[in-house]
N, C-alpha and C positions, 0 to 999 in steps of 0.2 A: 518575489524576483523570480524569475524561470527561465530553463534552458532550453532551448529547444522548442521541441514540440512538450516539456514537461509543465504544459500552463494550464491554467484554469480559462477557461470560454466560456462567454455568455452571449455566444451570439444569438440565438434563440430571445435570448429579452425574457427567459422564463425564472431565474434566481433574480430574488430580489435581496440577496445578500451582497454588501458589496465586495467584489472583487479583490480587494485592499484586506479583506477579511479573512480570508480564507488561509489556512497553511501553503506553506511550499511543498512543494510534490517532491518527493527526497526517492533514492532508490531504498528497496523494501530490505536490502542486505546489503551493509557497505561499512566500509572499516573506518568513514567518516560520518558516523551518523551524529555522536555524540557522545557524552560524558554525564553521568549521575555523579556530582558532586556529595552526593549523603542527603540519608531521609532520617530523620527524627527516630526513633524507635523506643523511646520510655521517656518518662519523666525527669531521670536521673543522669538525660544529655547524650546519651547511648547514640552513635550515629552507626546506620547500616549503609551498604552498598557507596561509602566511598570512595570517590574514582574509580568509577564501574566503567568502561568501554561501552556505549551500545551497539551491539552488532547487526541489530535484525528490527525492525517494526512494523506489524501486520496488523490489522482489521483481522477479526475471528475466522470469517468465511473467505476473505482472503488467503490467510494462512492455509486454511482446509484446503482449497483449492490447489495450492502450492503443494502442502504436504503430501495428499494425494495423488501429485506429479501428473497433474491435468497441466503440462507446459505447453500443446501444440493447442492451435485454434478449431475447436470445437469438440476439444475432451468438456467432461462435464462433472459436477458433484453435487450431489444434497445433503443436505444435514438437518438432522433432525433433533430439538431441543426443545427449547422453551417455546420455538418457532420451526417452521420449515422454510429453509433456505437454499434455492438451486443456484448456482455460479458456472457459465460455460464461458470457458476463454475465447477469446473472438480474434486474438492477434494484436497487432503492433498499432491498428488506427480502432477507433472508436467506431464499436456498431450503433446506432439510434435504430432504439424498437420502435416498432408501429403497434406494439400490442401492449404497451402498458409495461415492458421491463426497465430497470433503470441500466445506465451505461455507468460502467465504474472503474477504474485504477484497478488492475490484480496483482500485479507485481514487476517488480526490477531488480536484479544483480547487478549489484555494484562494483564498484572498484573491489579485486580482492589481495588481501595482505600477502605478501610475496608472488602474484601472480606480472608478469609481465607486461599483461593487457590493464591499459591505463583507460580505456571507456567502456564505461556501463553496460549492460547487455541493451537491447529494446526496451522500452514500457511498454509493459502488455495490458491489456484489455480484457472485460469480460463485460456480460450481460448478468444480471441478476433479476432473480424473482422471490417474493417472498409471500 
């Protein structure tokens, strides 16, 4: 299930995974992502993180892009670690690379607790190279 443009697409026929097997695209930060109902943390039955609301969910590269304030199209960041990853904010429309870069969802800010804004911000895309 998807809403508006927040949908997976296989118009090019290049992905062999059924679209129904892909996860729902949801805002990266939102008060409605979900709740952790508990994680067993010992053989004695102790439970950690019982009924904890999840307010944000980002992949590491997308989190670094957002965390380094690359919030405008054209802004980019490079992360060094076990690999080298370059992400560039490409704005609200997916940009298809002709040079082998990956088009990816960057982030989206959803509903804010206590905010009068009811609609999430636009879904932002990025180009990624590794």
